[in-house]
N, C-alpha and C positions, 0 to 999 in steps of 0.2 A: 593205092587206094582205088575207089570205084565210085561211079555214079549209079543211082538207082532210079528206076522209073516204074511207077504203078500205072498201068494202062487199062482202065476200066476193070481193075482187079476185083474179083468177087469170090466170096467163100460162103457156101450154103452147107450147113451141117445136115447130114442125113436125118430125115424126119422133121426138119424145121421148115416152117412156112416162110420165114424171113431170113434174108442174108445177114450173116454176122459182119461181113464187109461187103458193101453194096456199090459196085461199079466205081471204085475209088480211083481217081486219076491225079497224080502229081509227080514231080521230078525232084530228086535230091542231087545236088551237084557234088562233084568229087571234093571231099574234104569238108562238106557242110555239116553243121549241127542242126538237126531238125527236131523240134519238139512235137510229139503227137499228143494233143490235149483232148480229153473227153472224160465223162463220168464212167463209172463202172458199167460195163456192158456196151460201151460205145464202139468196140471193135479194135481197140489199140493192140491188145495182146495178140489177137488173131492175125492182124496185119503183120506183126513182127514174125510170128510163127510161120506164116506163109512164105516170107522171104527166107527164113532159115531152113525151110523144107520140112517143118514139123506139121504143117497143114497143107492140104491140097488147094490149088488155085482152081476153083470150080469153073470160072469164066473169066475172060480177059486174060491179062498176062502181067508178069513182073519181069523187068529187064535189069540185068546186072552188067554194067558197062556195055549196054546195047544187045546183050545176049539173053534170050528167053531162059529163065531159070529152070523151066521144065526140061531143058536139054542139058542141065548141069546137075549131077547127083549132089545131094545135100552135103556130103563130106568133101566135095570139091569146090563148094561155093566160097570157102574161106571167109565165113562170117562168124562172129562171136556174139553170144547173148548172155546178159547178166540179169538175174531175177531179183525180186525183193527178198526172197529167202536165200541167203548166201551159202548155206550148207558147206561150211569149211570142214576139213578133216581135223578132228580135235587132237589127234596124236602127232600131227605134223606142225612144224614151225611155220611162221608167216612166209618165209622164203620158199619152203618146200611146198606149201599150198599154192603159192603163185606160180611156181615152176613145174607143177605136177604134170599138166597136159603136155608141156614141152618135153619132159623126160619120156613120157609114153610115146611121143612122136619121134623119139630118137635124136632130138637136137643135142649137139655136143654140150657138155657141162659148162665150158667156158662161155658159150653163147647164151646159155640159160642164165648164168650168173650176170652177164651184161644186161640182158633184158630185164631181169628181176630188179636189179639195182637201179636201173634207169627209171622204171615205173615207180619203185619205192621212193626215189628222190622226189619225183613230182607229187606223189600222194602223201608226202611227209611221213613215210613209214620206215625210213632207213634205220632208225634207232630201235625198231621193233622186229626186225627181220628174223631174229632168233627166238622170239617169243612164241608161245603156243596161243591159239585163239582165245582160250579162257583167261589168259593173262593180259589181254588187250583192255583198253580203257572203257570200251563199251560197244554198242551196236554200230555206231558210226565208223569206228576203226575196223570192225569186222567186215562191214560192207565195202570199205575201201580195199581190203585185201581181196574180196571176191571180184571187185572191178579190176584190180590189178591182175588177178589170175586170168581174166578174159583178154585184157589188152596186151599182155606179154606175148600172146600168140601173133601179134602184129597182123590182125585180120584186115581185110579190105573194107569190111563194114562192121561196125560195133553197134549192137542193139541193147538197150536197157529197158526192162519192163518194170516201171514204177519202182526203181531201186531204193528210193528214199521213203517209201510209204510207212515203214515200221519205225522210223526215227522221230524223235520229238522235233519241235519247230526249229530250235537253235541248231541242232545237229543236221537237220535237213539242208539248211542254207549253207552251213560250213562244208558239209560233205559235197553238196552240189557244186560249190565253187572249186573244190578239188577236181571234180569230174570235168568241169568246163576247162580248167587249166590243162588237165591231162589231154583232152581232145584237141585243144589249140596247139599244144606242143608236139603232139604226135601226128596231127592232121588227118586222123581217121574219120571217114564218113560215118556219121553217128545219127541214130534214131533213138530219141529219148521219150518213152511213153510215160505220161504222168496225168494224174487227175487234178493237179494243183496249177491254177493259172499263174500263181506267183513264180513257181519253178519254171514253167514253160516260158514265161517272159524273161526271167533272169538268165537262162542258160542257152536258149535256142537262137540261132541266126534268123530262123523263121519258125512259125507255129502253124501246124495243120490241125484244125479243130474238127473232131469227129463226133457225130451224134447218131446213135442207132445205126451204126455201120456206114453212114453217109458222110462225105466231106462237106462241111458247112462253109469253110473258108480256109485259105492258106495265104500267108504273107508275113512280113516282118511284124514283130510285136506291136510296134506303134500303129500299124494299120489295123490289126485285130482290135486294139483298144479304141482307136479314134474313129474308125469307119467300119463298125461291125456289119457283116453282110446279112445278119438275120437277128431276130429277137433272141434266139437261143444263144448266139455268140455274145450279144449285148448283156445277157444275164449271166452267162457262165464263164466266159473267157477273159475276164478282167479281174483285177484285185478286188474291185467293188462292183456289184451288179448295178446296172443302169436303172434309174427310175423310169417307169413306163406309164403313160396315161392314155386311156381310150377316150378320144374326143370326137364329138359329132362335128360334121362338116356343114357349114352354112356359107354357100357361095364359094369364095376362094379363101375362106378362113376356117380355122378350127376353133371351137369354143372350149375353153378350159375354165370352169367356174364362170366368173363374170368377165373374164378377159378373152380377147381374141388373138389368134396367132395366124399370120398370113401363111398360106400354103403356096409354094412356087408352082407356076403353071405347068411345068414339066412333070410335076408330081400329082397335081390335082386330077389330071385326066385318067389316072390309073384307078381312081376310087369313086365310090358312090356316096355313102352316107357317114362313114366313120374313118378315122385314121388313128394310128398309134404314134404318140409323140414320146421321144426318149431323150433323157438328159442324165449325165452322170451326177451323183450327189454333189460333187464339187462345182457343178454348173447349175444347181438348183437352189433357189433362195426363197426365203419367206417374204412375201409381198408386204410392203408397209401400208398399202392402201386397200388391203383385203380383197384383191382380185386374184384369180388363179384357182387352183384346186383346193377345196376345203379339206382339212384333216386335223388330227389332234396329236399333240406332242406326247410321246411316251417317256423318252429319256433325253438328257442333254449331256454331252461329253465335251471336254475342252479341246479335243484334238480335231483339226479340220478333216474333212473327207479326203480320201486318196485323190491326188491330182489337183487339189484346190490351190489356186495361186493368190487368192485374196487374203491379205494378212488380217490378224486380229479377228479370227472367226472360230466358231465351234461347230459341232455337229448336232443336229436335232434328229432323233429317230422317232418316227411316227407310229401310232398304234395301228394305223391302216397299212395293209400290205398291197402288193400289186393287184391290179384289177383282174380277177380271175375270169371275168366275162370276156376277156380278149380271146377270140376264137383260136388264134395261133397258140396261145398258152395251153388250151385244152388239147390241141393236137400234139404238142410236145409231151404233155403228161401221158397221153395215150401211147405215143411212141416208146416211152420209157417204162410203160407198165409191166412189160415182160422181161425187164432187165434188172429187177430188184433195185431200181434207182428212181428217185423222184427229184425233180428240179424244184427246190424250195422257192416259194414266193416270198422274196425278202421284203422287209418293211421299207417304206419310202424314207429317204434321208435327205437332209438339206443343210446348207450353210446358214448360220445365224451369226450376227455380230457378237463378239465376246462380251461386250457390255450390254447384255440383254435384260429385259424384265419379264421374261417368259418362264413358265414352269410347267410341270407335268400336268397334262389334261387340258392345257390351253388350246383353243381353236385357232388355227393359223391357215394361211393360204399359200400354197406352193406355186412358184413360177419358174419355168426353165429359162435359162439364159438364151435369148433369141439368136445369139451368135453360135450357140453350141447345141442346137436342137437336131435330133435325128428323127427321120420319118420312116415308118414301117407300115406294110400292108397288114391290116388286122387279121386277115384270113390266111394268107400264106406265111406270114411272119418275115417276109423278105424285105430287105432295105429298099427304100425308094430314093432315087436320086444318087448323086455321087457321094 
């Protein structure tokens, strides 16, 4: 296996004003499973292709076990890549599809059979080794064959470019768990590119969040969710977007409706007149005394928000969406404008008691849990404080 280091790695396509990968720096340990998370156009595929030798490294460098990949021809890097379009040979059996590259490489038939059967056992494909692709149960099984075809090469690094994108929700999770088990048992250093926060959190030892070619944050899933480094990460890189409130500052307090929220001294000195307060829906409640941010209920569902620990609660979704006057949100939209991607401004959501007397259209006031408030700079979008 191998370690991988991106050292200010940059890729600028000819004729483009903006880098597709912009001075990205991170390290992947030998045997680690790293999720690359970001929307379409974030630079995930380009980063993988740079490592594979399919794209030039314009500036900076990428190291494979400490060696600059520019000194290693692509065919000698011993990396494998699987795409969302699996492109199986329709006239070949599952076993022949999985072992095809090994036969071309001149690997002995007995060794090919060993590797194919080992991968098939992990991927739950043993009973289908003699089947043709169109005889398989569906897209999930075909994608597993394509993944098996890549890993039987026993590469030093295995890369997957959104391999679950064409599958429905149930198949995505089931197939993803097969991928995670395969990686754990084989111990192959793995980069898994995805646009799904749920997939990134479920499968990766760590998550690297990319936005417009830049690395926003890297860390264990719990750090990405609990201490987002920016407004972009808070909105995009968790199963549920964070509620954000643009609040005026009055002395050492932020004003949210008719309530005041203290701002720690080490955060206050970074700001002038406004601050962005953030709280997950599971840490946002409807105030019983009509203090907080005024808003109107759109729908009520019996399921608590993701991460809520309070029993006997439901979720209220509001008519109002995130405050688009937050300068950092406008910057994010501008950054994504040339990527055919927009960051949706989700509606505000909050906990309500199950035994409520509220209904659609009611005016309520939202209050973030003071023990779970996040502070962000409204102009840079960066997290303030630990």
